[in-house]
DOBALUM-424446 format. One record per residue (C-alpha): residue number from 1; x, y negated, z. Coordinates in Angstrom, 1 decimal. Last residue first. Example, Ala and Ser with C-alpha at 12.3 -4.5 7.8 and 13.67 -1.06 7.14 Angstrom:
# residues 2
seq:2, xx:13.7, yy:1.1, zz:7.1;
seq:1, xx:12.3, yy:4.5, zz:7.8;
END
This chain:
# residues 418
seq:418, xx:-4.0, yy:7.3, zz:-30.7;
seq:417, xx:-2.5, yy:9.4, zz:-33.6;
seq:416, xx:-3.5, yy:12.9, zz:-32.6;
seq:415, xx:-6.7, yy:11.8, zz:-30.9;
seq:414, xx:-7.6, yy:9.5, zz:-33.8;
seq:413, xx:-7.1, yy:12.3, zz:-36.4;
seq:412, xx:-9.0, yy:14.9, zz:-34.5;
seq:411, xx:-11.9, yy:12.5, zz:-33.9;
seq:410, xx:-12.0, yy:11.4, zz:-37.6;
seq:409, xx:-12.0, yy:14.8, zz:-39.1;
seq:408, xx:-15.8, yy:15.0, zz:-39.9;
seq:407, xx:-15.8, yy:11.5, zz:-41.2;
seq:406, xx:-13.0, yy:12.2, zz:-43.7;
seq:405, xx:-10.3, yy:9.7, zz:-43.2;
seq:404, xx:-9.3, yy:6.6, zz:-45.2;
seq:403, xx:-5.9, yy:5.3, zz:-44.2;
seq:402, xx:-4.7, yy:1.7, zz:-43.7;
seq:401, xx:-1.2, yy:0.6, zz:-42.9;
seq:400, xx:-1.0, yy:-2.6, zz:-40.9;
seq:399, xx:2.3, yy:-1.4, zz:-39.3;
seq:398, xx:1.3, yy:-2.5, zz:-35.8;
seq:397, xx:-2.5, yy:-2.4, zz:-36.0;
seq:396, xx:-2.5, yy:1.0, zz:-37.7;
seq:395, xx:-5.7, yy:0.9, zz:-39.7;
seq:394, xx:-8.4, yy:3.6, zz:-39.9;
seq:393, xx:-11.0, yy:3.5, zz:-42.6;
seq:392, xx:-13.9, yy:6.0, zz:-42.3;
seq:391, xx:-15.2, yy:8.3, zz:-45.0;
seq:390, xx:-18.4, yy:10.4, zz:-45.5;
seq:389, xx:-19.2, yy:8.8, zz:-48.9;
seq:388, xx:-22.2, yy:6.9, zz:-47.4;
seq:387, xx:-20.0, yy:5.9, zz:-44.5;
seq:386, xx:-17.5, yy:4.3, zz:-46.9;
seq:385, xx:-20.2, yy:2.2, zz:-48.6;
seq:384, xx:-21.7, yy:1.3, zz:-45.2;
seq:383, xx:-18.5, yy:-0.2, zz:-43.7;
seq:382, xx:-16.7, yy:0.9, zz:-40.5;
seq:381, xx:-13.2, yy:-0.3, zz:-39.6;
seq:380, xx:-11.5, yy:1.8, zz:-36.9;
seq:379, xx:-8.5, yy:-0.2, zz:-35.7;
seq:378, xx:-5.6, yy:1.5, zz:-34.0;
seq:377, xx:-3.1, yy:0.3, zz:-31.3;
seq:376, xx:-5.5, yy:-2.2, zz:-29.8;
seq:375, xx:-3.7, yy:-4.8, zz:-27.8;
seq:374, xx:-7.0, yy:-6.0, zz:-26.3;
seq:373, xx:-6.4, yy:-9.6, zz:-27.5;
seq:372, xx:-5.6, yy:-8.1, zz:-30.9;
seq:371, xx:-8.9, yy:-6.2, zz:-31.1;
seq:370, xx:-10.7, yy:-9.5, zz:-30.1;
seq:369, xx:-9.0, yy:-11.3, zz:-33.0;
seq:368, xx:-10.2, yy:-8.6, zz:-35.5;
seq:367, xx:-13.7, yy:-8.8, zz:-34.0;
seq:366, xx:-13.6, yy:-12.6, zz:-34.6;
seq:365, xx:-13.0, yy:-12.0, zz:-38.3;
seq:364, xx:-15.8, yy:-9.4, zz:-38.5;
seq:363, xx:-18.1, yy:-12.0, zz:-37.0;
seq:362, xx:-19.1, yy:-11.6, zz:-33.3;
seq:361, xx:-22.6, yy:-10.4, zz:-32.3;
seq:360, xx:-21.8, yy:-10.0, zz:-28.6;
seq:359, xx:-21.4, yy:-6.3, zz:-28.2;
seq:358, xx:-18.1, yy:-5.7, zz:-30.0;
seq:357, xx:-16.3, yy:-2.4, zz:-29.8;
seq:356, xx:-14.1, yy:-0.6, zz:-27.3;
seq:355, xx:-12.0, yy:2.6, zz:-26.9;
seq:354, xx:-9.6, yy:4.1, zz:-24.4;
seq:353, xx:-9.0, yy:7.7, zz:-25.4;
seq:352, xx:-9.7, yy:10.9, zz:-23.4;
seq:351, xx:-11.8, yy:13.0, zz:-25.9;
seq:350, xx:-14.9, yy:11.9, zz:-24.0;
seq:349, xx:-13.9, yy:8.3, zz:-24.9;
seq:348, xx:-13.5, yy:9.3, zz:-28.5;
seq:347, xx:-17.0, yy:10.8, zz:-28.7;
seq:346, xx:-18.5, yy:7.8, zz:-26.9;
seq:345, xx:-16.8, yy:5.3, zz:-29.2;
seq:344, xx:-18.0, yy:7.3, zz:-32.3;
seq:343, xx:-21.6, yy:7.2, zz:-31.1;
seq:342, xx:-21.6, yy:3.4, zz:-30.5;
seq:341, xx:-19.6, yy:2.6, zz:-33.7;
seq:340, xx:-22.0, yy:4.8, zz:-35.8;
seq:339, xx:-25.0, yy:2.8, zz:-34.5;
seq:338, xx:-23.1, yy:-0.4, zz:-35.2;
seq:337, xx:-22.4, yy:0.6, zz:-38.8;
seq:336, xx:-26.1, yy:1.1, zz:-39.4;
seq:335, xx:-26.9, yy:-2.2, zz:-37.6;
seq:334, xx:-24.5, yy:-4.3, zz:-39.8;
seq:333, xx:-21.0, yy:-5.6, zz:-39.5;
seq:332, xx:-18.6, yy:-3.1, zz:-37.8;
seq:331, xx:-15.2, yy:-2.9, zz:-36.0;
seq:330, xx:-14.1, yy:-0.2, zz:-33.7;
seq:329, xx:-11.1, yy:-0.8, zz:-31.4;
seq:328, xx:-8.5, yy:1.9, zz:-30.6;
seq:327, xx:-6.1, yy:3.1, zz:-28.0;
seq:326, xx:-6.4, yy:-0.1, zz:-26.0;
seq:325, xx:-3.1, yy:-1.3, zz:-24.6;
seq:324, xx:-2.8, yy:-2.0, zz:-20.8;
seq:323, xx:-2.9, yy:-5.8, zz:-20.4;
seq:322, xx:0.5, yy:-7.3, zz:-21.0;
seq:321, xx:3.1, yy:-9.1, zz:-19.0;
seq:320, xx:2.9, yy:-6.9, zz:-15.9;
seq:319, xx:6.6, yy:-6.3, zz:-15.4;
seq:318, xx:7.1, yy:-9.8, zz:-16.8;
seq:317, xx:5.4, yy:-11.2, zz:-13.7;
seq:316, xx:8.1, yy:-9.9, zz:-11.3;
seq:315, xx:6.4, yy:-8.5, zz:-8.3;
seq:314, xx:6.7, yy:-10.4, zz:-5.0;
seq:313, xx:3.1, yy:-11.5, zz:-4.8;
seq:312, xx:1.8, yy:-8.1, zz:-5.8;
seq:311, xx:3.8, yy:-6.4, zz:-3.0;
seq:310, xx:2.5, yy:-9.0, zz:-0.6;
seq:309, xx:-1.0, yy:-8.3, zz:-1.7;
seq:308, xx:-0.4, yy:-4.6, zz:-1.5;
seq:307, xx:0.2, yy:-4.6, zz:2.3;
seq:306, xx:2.4, yy:-1.6, zz:3.0;
seq:305, xx:2.0, yy:1.1, zz:5.6;
seq:304, xx:4.3, yy:3.8, zz:7.2;
seq:303, xx:4.0, yy:7.1, zz:8.9;
seq:302, xx:5.5, yy:9.7, zz:11.3;
seq:301, xx:3.8, yy:12.2, zz:13.6;
seq:300, xx:4.6, yy:14.6, zz:16.4;
seq:299, xx:1.6, yy:16.5, zz:17.8;
seq:298, xx:0.9, yy:17.1, zz:21.5;
seq:297, xx:-2.8, yy:18.2, zz:21.5;
seq:296, xx:-5.7, yy:15.8, zz:21.0;
seq:295, xx:-7.4, yy:13.5, zz:23.4;
seq:294, xx:-6.5, yy:10.1, zz:21.9;
seq:293, xx:-3.2, yy:9.9, zz:23.9;
seq:292, xx:-2.3, yy:13.3, zz:22.6;
seq:291, xx:-2.5, yy:12.2, zz:19.0;
seq:290, xx:-0.5, yy:9.0, zz:19.8;
seq:289, xx:2.5, yy:10.6, zz:21.6;
seq:288, xx:4.8, yy:11.4, zz:18.7;
seq:287, xx:4.4, yy:8.0, zz:16.9;
seq:286, xx:7.3, yy:7.7, zz:14.4;
seq:285, xx:7.8, yy:4.5, zz:12.3;
seq:284, xx:6.3, yy:2.0, zz:9.9;
seq:283, xx:7.0, yy:-0.9, zz:7.6;
seq:282, xx:6.5, yy:-2.0, zz:4.1;
seq:281, xx:6.9, yy:-5.3, zz:2.1;
seq:280, xx:8.9, yy:-7.3, zz:4.7;
seq:279, xx:10.3, yy:-10.6, zz:3.4;
seq:278, xx:8.9, yy:-12.8, zz:6.2;
seq:277, xx:11.3, yy:-15.7, zz:5.8;
seq:276, xx:9.6, yy:-16.9, zz:2.6;
seq:275, xx:7.8, yy:-14.4, zz:0.5;
seq:274, xx:8.3, yy:-16.5, zz:-2.7;
seq:273, xx:12.0, yy:-16.5, zz:-2.1;
seq:272, xx:12.2, yy:-12.7, zz:-2.6;
seq:271, xx:15.1, yy:-10.7, zz:-1.2;
seq:270, xx:13.3, yy:-7.5, zz:-0.4;
seq:269, xx:12.6, yy:-5.8, zz:3.0;
seq:268, xx:11.6, yy:-2.3, zz:3.9;
seq:267, xx:11.0, yy:-2.1, zz:7.7;
seq:266, xx:11.8, yy:0.7, zz:10.1;
seq:265, xx:11.0, yy:2.4, zz:13.4;
seq:264, xx:12.4, yy:5.8, zz:14.4;
seq:263, xx:12.0, yy:7.0, zz:18.0;
seq:262, xx:8.7, yy:5.8, zz:19.4;
seq:261, xx:5.8, yy:3.7, zz:18.1;
seq:260, xx:2.3, yy:3.6, zz:19.7;
seq:259, xx:2.4, yy:0.0, zz:20.9;
seq:258, xx:2.3, yy:-1.7, zz:17.5;
seq:257, xx:4.4, yy:-4.8, zz:16.7;
seq:256, xx:7.6, yy:-3.4, zz:15.4;
seq:255, xx:10.8, yy:-2.9, zz:17.6;
seq:254, xx:13.7, yy:-4.2, zz:15.4;
seq:253, xx:16.3, yy:-5.9, zz:17.6;
seq:252, xx:18.9, yy:-3.0, zz:17.1;
seq:251, xx:18.8, yy:-3.5, zz:13.3;
seq:250, xx:20.6, yy:-0.6, zz:11.6;
seq:249, xx:21.1, yy:-1.3, zz:7.9;
seq:248, xx:19.8, yy:0.8, zz:5.1;
seq:247, xx:20.3, yy:1.4, zz:1.3;
seq:246, xx:18.6, yy:4.7, zz:0.4;
seq:245, xx:20.8, yy:7.1, zz:-1.6;
seq:244, xx:18.9, yy:10.2, zz:-0.5;
seq:243, xx:22.1, yy:11.6, zz:1.1;
seq:242, xx:22.5, yy:8.3, zz:2.9;
seq:241, xx:18.9, yy:8.5, zz:4.1;
seq:240, xx:19.5, yy:12.0, zz:5.3;
seq:239, xx:22.5, yy:11.0, zz:7.4;
seq:238, xx:20.6, yy:8.1, zz:8.8;
seq:237, xx:17.9, yy:10.4, zz:10.0;
seq:236, xx:20.5, yy:12.8, zz:11.5;
seq:235, xx:22.1, yy:9.9, zz:13.3;
seq:234, xx:18.7, yy:9.1, zz:14.9;
seq:233, xx:18.3, yy:12.7, zz:16.1;
seq:232, xx:21.8, yy:12.7, zz:17.6;
seq:231, xx:21.1, yy:9.5, zz:19.5;
seq:230, xx:17.8, yy:10.9, zz:20.8;
seq:229, xx:19.4, yy:14.1, zz:22.0;
seq:228, xx:22.2, yy:12.1, zz:23.6;
seq:227, xx:19.7, yy:10.2, zz:25.6;
seq:226, xx:19.1, yy:6.5, zz:24.9;
seq:225, xx:19.9, yy:3.3, zz:26.7;
seq:224, xx:22.7, yy:1.8, zz:24.6;
seq:223, xx:20.6, yy:1.8, zz:21.4;
seq:222, xx:18.2, yy:-0.6, zz:23.1;
seq:221, xx:20.9, yy:-3.2, zz:22.9;
seq:220, xx:21.2, yy:-5.7, zz:25.7;
seq:219, xx:20.2, yy:-9.3, zz:24.9;
seq:218, xx:22.9, yy:-11.5, zz:23.5;
seq:217, xx:21.2, yy:-12.4, zz:20.3;
seq:216, xx:17.9, yy:-12.9, zz:22.2;
seq:215, xx:19.3, yy:-15.5, zz:24.5;
seq:214, xx:21.4, yy:-17.0, zz:21.7;
seq:213, xx:18.1, yy:-17.9, zz:20.0;
seq:212, xx:17.9, yy:-17.0, zz:16.3;
seq:211, xx:14.8, yy:-14.8, zz:16.6;
seq:210, xx:13.1, yy:-17.5, zz:18.8;
seq:209, xx:10.1, yy:-18.2, zz:16.6;
seq:208, xx:9.7, yy:-14.9, zz:14.8;
seq:207, xx:9.9, yy:-12.9, zz:18.0;
seq:206, xx:10.8, yy:-9.3, zz:17.5;
seq:205, xx:13.0, yy:-9.1, zz:20.6;
seq:204, xx:10.1, yy:-10.5, zz:22.6;
seq:203, xx:8.1, yy:-7.4, zz:21.6;
seq:202, xx:10.2, yy:-5.3, zz:24.0;
seq:201, xx:8.7, yy:-7.4, zz:26.9;
seq:200, xx:5.2, yy:-6.0, zz:26.4;
seq:199, xx:2.9, yy:-7.1, zz:29.2;
seq:198, xx:4.9, yy:-9.1, zz:31.8;
seq:197, xx:7.3, yy:-10.8, zz:29.4;
seq:196, xx:4.8, yy:-10.9, zz:26.5;
seq:195, xx:3.1, yy:-14.1, zz:27.7;
seq:194, xx:6.5, yy:-15.8, zz:28.0;
seq:193, xx:7.5, yy:-14.6, zz:24.6;
seq:192, xx:4.2, yy:-16.0, zz:23.1;
seq:191, xx:4.9, yy:-19.3, zz:24.9;
seq:190, xx:8.3, yy:-19.7, zz:23.3;
seq:189, xx:11.6, yy:-19.1, zz:25.1;
seq:188, xx:13.5, yy:-21.2, zz:27.6;
seq:187, xx:11.0, yy:-20.3, zz:30.3;
seq:186, xx:12.1, yy:-16.6, zz:30.0;
seq:185, xx:15.8, yy:-17.3, zz:30.7;
seq:184, xx:16.3, yy:-16.1, zz:34.3;
seq:183, xx:13.9, yy:-13.1, zz:33.7;
seq:182, xx:15.3, yy:-12.1, zz:30.3;
seq:181, xx:18.2, yy:-9.9, zz:31.6;
seq:180, xx:16.2, yy:-8.2, zz:34.4;
seq:179, xx:13.3, yy:-7.6, zz:32.0;
seq:178, xx:15.7, yy:-6.1, zz:29.4;
seq:177, xx:17.2, yy:-3.7, zz:31.9;
seq:176, xx:13.8, yy:-2.5, zz:33.1;
seq:175, xx:12.6, yy:-2.1, zz:29.5;
seq:174, xx:15.7, yy:-0.1, zz:28.6;
seq:173, xx:15.1, yy:2.5, zz:31.3;
seq:172, xx:11.4, yy:2.8, zz:30.3;
seq:171, xx:12.3, yy:2.9, zz:26.6;
seq:170, xx:14.6, yy:5.9, zz:27.2;
seq:169, xx:12.0, yy:7.7, zz:29.2;
seq:168, xx:9.4, yy:7.3, zz:26.4;
seq:167, xx:11.8, yy:8.7, zz:23.9;
seq:166, xx:14.1, yy:6.6, zz:21.7;
seq:165, xx:13.3, yy:3.2, zz:20.1;
seq:164, xx:15.7, yy:3.9, zz:17.2;
seq:163, xx:16.1, yy:1.2, zz:14.6;
seq:162, xx:15.9, yy:0.7, zz:10.9;
seq:161, xx:16.1, yy:-2.1, zz:8.4;
seq:160, xx:15.7, yy:-0.7, zz:4.9;
seq:159, xx:17.1, yy:-2.9, zz:2.1;
seq:158, xx:15.8, yy:-3.5, zz:-1.4;
seq:157, xx:18.0, yy:-5.6, zz:-3.8;
seq:156, xx:15.8, yy:-4.8, zz:-6.8;
seq:155, xx:12.1, yy:-4.3, zz:-7.2;
seq:154, xx:10.8, yy:-3.2, zz:-10.6;
seq:153, xx:7.7, yy:-1.2, zz:-9.6;
seq:152, xx:9.8, yy:2.0, zz:-9.9;
seq:151, xx:12.1, yy:0.6, zz:-7.3;
seq:150, xx:9.1, yy:-0.1, zz:-5.1;
seq:149, xx:8.1, yy:3.5, zz:-5.3;
seq:148, xx:11.6, yy:4.7, zz:-4.6;
seq:147, xx:11.6, yy:2.8, zz:-1.3;
seq:146, xx:8.0, yy:3.8, zz:-0.7;
seq:145, xx:9.2, yy:7.5, zz:-0.8;
seq:144, xx:12.5, yy:7.0, zz:1.0;
seq:143, xx:11.1, yy:5.9, zz:4.4;
seq:142, xx:8.5, yy:8.6, zz:4.8;
seq:141, xx:11.0, yy:11.2, zz:3.4;
seq:140, xx:13.7, yy:10.1, zz:5.8;
seq:139, xx:11.4, yy:10.4, zz:8.8;
seq:138, xx:10.3, yy:13.8, zz:7.7;
seq:137, xx:13.9, yy:14.9, zz:7.3;
seq:136, xx:14.3, yy:14.0, zz:11.0;
seq:135, xx:12.0, yy:17.0, zz:11.7;
seq:134, xx:9.3, yy:16.2, zz:14.2;
seq:133, xx:6.5, yy:17.5, zz:12.0;
seq:132, xx:2.8, yy:17.9, zz:12.8;
seq:131, xx:1.1, yy:14.9, zz:11.3;
seq:130, xx:2.7, yy:13.1, zz:8.2;
seq:129, xx:1.0, yy:9.8, zz:7.5;
seq:128, xx:1.4, yy:7.6, zz:4.4;
seq:127, xx:0.1, yy:4.1, zz:3.8;
seq:126, xx:-1.4, yy:1.7, zz:1.4;
seq:125, xx:-3.1, yy:-1.5, zz:2.7;
seq:124, xx:-5.4, yy:-3.9, zz:0.9;
seq:123, xx:-6.3, yy:-7.2, zz:2.5;
seq:122, xx:-9.2, yy:-9.0, zz:4.0;
seq:121, xx:-8.0, yy:-11.7, zz:6.4;
seq:120, xx:-5.2, yy:-12.5, zz:3.9;
seq:119, xx:-1.4, yy:-12.6, zz:3.9;
seq:118, xx:0.4, yy:-12.9, zz:0.6;
seq:117, xx:1.8, yy:-16.3, zz:1.4;
seq:116, xx:-1.1, yy:-17.7, zz:3.3;
seq:115, xx:-4.1, yy:-16.9, zz:5.5;
seq:114, xx:-4.0, yy:-17.6, zz:9.2;
seq:113, xx:-5.0, yy:-14.4, zz:10.9;
seq:112, xx:-8.3, yy:-12.6, zz:11.6;
seq:111, xx:-7.3, yy:-9.2, zz:10.5;
seq:110, xx:-9.3, yy:-6.8, zz:8.2;
seq:109, xx:-8.2, yy:-3.8, zz:6.2;
seq:108, xx:-9.2, yy:-2.6, zz:2.7;
seq:107, xx:-8.1, yy:0.6, zz:1.2;
seq:106, xx:-5.3, yy:3.0, zz:0.2;
seq:105, xx:-4.7, yy:6.1, zz:2.3;
seq:104, xx:-2.1, yy:8.9, zz:2.1;
seq:103, xx:-2.1, yy:12.2, zz:4.0;
seq:102, xx:0.4, yy:15.0, zz:4.8;
seq:101, xx:-0.7, yy:17.6, zz:7.3;
seq:100, xx:2.2, yy:19.5, zz:8.8;
seq:99, xx:0.9, yy:21.9, zz:9.8;
seq:98, xx:-1.4, yy:24.8, zz:8.9;
seq:97, xx:-4.7, yy:24.5, zz:10.5;
seq:96, xx:-5.6, yy:24.1, zz:14.2;
seq:95, xx:-4.3, yy:20.6, zz:14.3;
seq:94, xx:-7.0, yy:19.7, zz:11.7;
seq:93, xx:-9.6, yy:19.8, zz:14.5;
seq:92, xx:-11.9, yy:17.5, zz:12.5;
seq:91, xx:-12.2, yy:15.0, zz:15.4;
seq:90, xx:-8.4, yy:15.2, zz:16.0;
seq:89, xx:-7.2, yy:14.6, zz:12.5;
seq:88, xx:-10.0, yy:12.0, zz:11.9;
seq:87, xx:-8.9, yy:10.0, zz:15.0;
seq:86, xx:-5.3, yy:10.2, zz:13.7;
seq:85, xx:-6.3, yy:8.9, zz:10.3;
seq:84, xx:-8.4, yy:6.1, zz:11.8;
seq:83, xx:-5.5, yy:5.0, zz:14.1;
seq:82, xx:-3.0, yy:5.0, zz:11.2;
seq:81, xx:-4.8, yy:2.7, zz:8.8;
seq:80, xx:-4.7, yy:-0.8, zz:10.1;
seq:79, xx:-7.0, yy:-3.7, zz:11.1;
seq:78, xx:-10.2, yy:-1.5, zz:10.9;
seq:77, xx:-13.3, yy:-3.6, zz:11.4;
seq:76, xx:-14.1, yy:-3.2, zz:15.1;
seq:75, xx:-17.2, yy:-1.8, zz:16.8;
seq:74, xx:-18.9, yy:-2.2, zz:20.2;
seq:73, xx:-22.2, yy:-0.4, zz:20.2;
seq:72, xx:-25.1, yy:-2.7, zz:21.2;
seq:71, xx:-27.7, yy:-0.7, zz:19.2;
seq:70, xx:-28.0, yy:-3.5, zz:16.7;
seq:69, xx:-24.3, yy:-3.5, zz:16.1;
seq:68, xx:-21.7, yy:-5.3, zz:18.3;
seq:67, xx:-18.7, yy:-7.0, zz:16.9;
seq:66, xx:-14.9, yy:-7.2, zz:16.9;
seq:65, xx:-12.9, yy:-8.5, zz:13.9;
seq:64, xx:-9.3, yy:-8.0, zz:15.3;
seq:63, xx:-6.7, yy:-10.7, zz:15.1;
seq:62, xx:-5.7, yy:-12.4, zz:18.3;
seq:61, xx:-5.4, yy:-10.0, zz:21.3;
seq:60, xx:-5.9, yy:-6.8, zz:19.3;
seq:59, xx:-3.5, yy:-7.5, zz:16.4;
seq:58, xx:-1.1, yy:-9.5, zz:18.6;
seq:57, xx:-0.5, yy:-6.4, zz:20.7;
seq:56, xx:-1.3, yy:-6.5, zz:24.4;
seq:55, xx:-4.4, yy:-4.2, zz:24.2;
seq:54, xx:-2.4, yy:-1.7, zz:22.2;
seq:53, xx:-2.6, yy:-0.4, zz:18.6;
seq:52, xx:-3.8, yy:3.0, zz:19.8;
seq:51, xx:-6.1, yy:2.4, zz:22.8;
seq:50, xx:-7.5, yy:-1.0, zz:21.6;
seq:49, xx:-7.9, yy:0.3, zz:18.1;
seq:48, xx:-9.9, yy:3.4, zz:19.1;
seq:47, xx:-11.9, yy:1.5, zz:21.8;
seq:46, xx:-13.5, yy:-0.8, zz:19.2;
seq:45, xx:-15.2, yy:2.3, zz:17.7;
seq:44, xx:-14.7, yy:2.3, zz:14.0;
seq:43, xx:-15.4, yy:0.1, zz:11.0;
seq:42, xx:-14.0, yy:0.6, zz:7.4;
seq:41, xx:-14.5, yy:4.3, zz:7.9;
seq:40, xx:-11.7, yy:6.7, zz:6.9;
seq:39, xx:-10.5, yy:7.7, zz:3.5;
seq:38, xx:-7.9, yy:10.5, zz:3.0;
seq:37, xx:-5.9, yy:11.4, zz:-0.1;
seq:36, xx:-3.6, yy:14.4, zz:0.1;
seq:35, xx:0.2, yy:14.0, zz:0.0;
seq:34, xx:2.3, yy:16.4, zz:-2.1;
seq:33, xx:5.2, yy:14.2, zz:-3.0;
seq:32, xx:4.3, yy:14.6, zz:-6.6;
seq:31, xx:0.7, yy:13.7, zz:-6.0;
seq:30, xx:1.6, yy:10.8, zz:-3.7;
seq:29, xx:3.9, yy:9.3, zz:-6.4;
seq:28, xx:1.2, yy:9.5, zz:-9.2;
seq:27, xx:-1.6, yy:8.1, zz:-7.0;
seq:26, xx:0.7, yy:5.2, zz:-5.9;
seq:25, xx:1.7, yy:4.6, zz:-9.5;
seq:24, xx:-2.0, yy:4.3, zz:-10.5;
seq:23, xx:-2.7, yy:2.0, zz:-7.6;
seq:22, xx:0.2, yy:-0.3, zz:-8.5;
seq:21, xx:-1.0, yy:-0.4, zz:-12.1;
seq:20, xx:-4.5, yy:-1.3, zz:-11.0;
seq:19, xx:-3.3, yy:-3.9, zz:-8.6;
seq:18, xx:-1.1, yy:-5.6, zz:-11.2;
seq:17, xx:-3.9, yy:-5.7, zz:-13.8;
seq:16, xx:-6.4, yy:-7.0, zz:-11.3;
seq:15, xx:-3.9, yy:-9.7, zz:-10.1;
seq:14, xx:-3.4, yy:-10.8, zz:-13.8;
seq:13, xx:-7.1, yy:-11.4, zz:-14.3;
seq:12, xx:-9.3, yy:-10.7, zz:-11.4;
seq:11, xx:-9.1, yy:-9.6, zz:-7.7;
seq:10, xx:-11.2, yy:-12.1, zz:-5.9;
seq:9, xx:-9.9, yy:-13.5, zz:-2.6;
seq:8, xx:-10.6, yy:-13.3, zz:1.1;
seq:7, xx:-9.0, yy:-15.4, zz:3.9;
seq:6, xx:-11.8, yy:-18.0, zz:4.0;
seq:5, xx:-15.1, yy:-16.5, zz:3.0;
seq:4, xx:-16.0, yy:-16.6, zz:-0.8;
seq:3, xx:-18.1, yy:-19.6, zz:-1.9;
seq:2, xx:-21.8, yy:-20.0, zz:-2.4;
seq:1, xx:-22.6, yy:-23.0, zz:-4.6;
END
């Protein structure tokens, strides 16, 4: 028997119901926040992710699916969404249009990591990107939108962890100070920290192994090495978040794992035991230099991403206790009634209702049970005697009240009562 590859999974049953409802809510929110949908290729030039995510990041050094095609081109399955959106922004010269550009994406990503606890090698990621605005209000919107989305999905006790990495010059000053501080202690930290010491020392602050180490707890704070302009900007972001009623806490050790971040970085965390120690369900930040580094003009940007598998895992099951109700289920016995069921179902579907009928030869009794399994609100019960009189029986599946409706008026009746 052929099995699915390790780190992938089938979306069926309760997971399918969850994912569909989440996706519908994402579309709803993005519409009202005025974000346009964008879809980028599942595979891109390998150089795109090495230049954006960073050669020293865990994603590039350990997790990307890199391959060559038949023409020996070096390609990578996309491990995250931002790089592709920025590449598309530059390639299609969107920077010459009215800014900012507000996009959302929702699609599959690929990382070769150890599967478990809502983490898979093939996973679904939803994200927002705003390209062309440096306003602190943009930062607040990108943080508050998923915060409100998760609240709508039933999450409680959400907290935003937020930090300010500052400008490039601020980070350079802090990097030197951090290296001098860590140098005498580096061999007391884990092997990953030792490897990062020469390549990306800020990532040591984000270490999951040594995060409780006194060495890291006593490390200098990045907030002490920032310009007055950077500090004022960060305070404005926090002010907007307070105004938007977003619960946040400043975490000076938060740096995030992608090399392109500057200024604001954040994570949205929830108190869910099932997620273990890694309770982050969304994360992102500002990346003002990324467009220029890929050959475009200097364009300030802000974004975030969320792995939907982790969101689904943390969701309360009672929020998705039932399959979406069916507007109506059509029941029949003989071939004449079946022909009517088929055409009636089509007309009702075109009218915007969810409709189904039996295609397996079930008995009438079994069809009633199937209608209940589908949570049908109305039952359309066809029988030849009624059809010969131009009538159709409609039954309210909740009150059990039956009504005979003129066949020519059945569509209007169901649409108004469905």
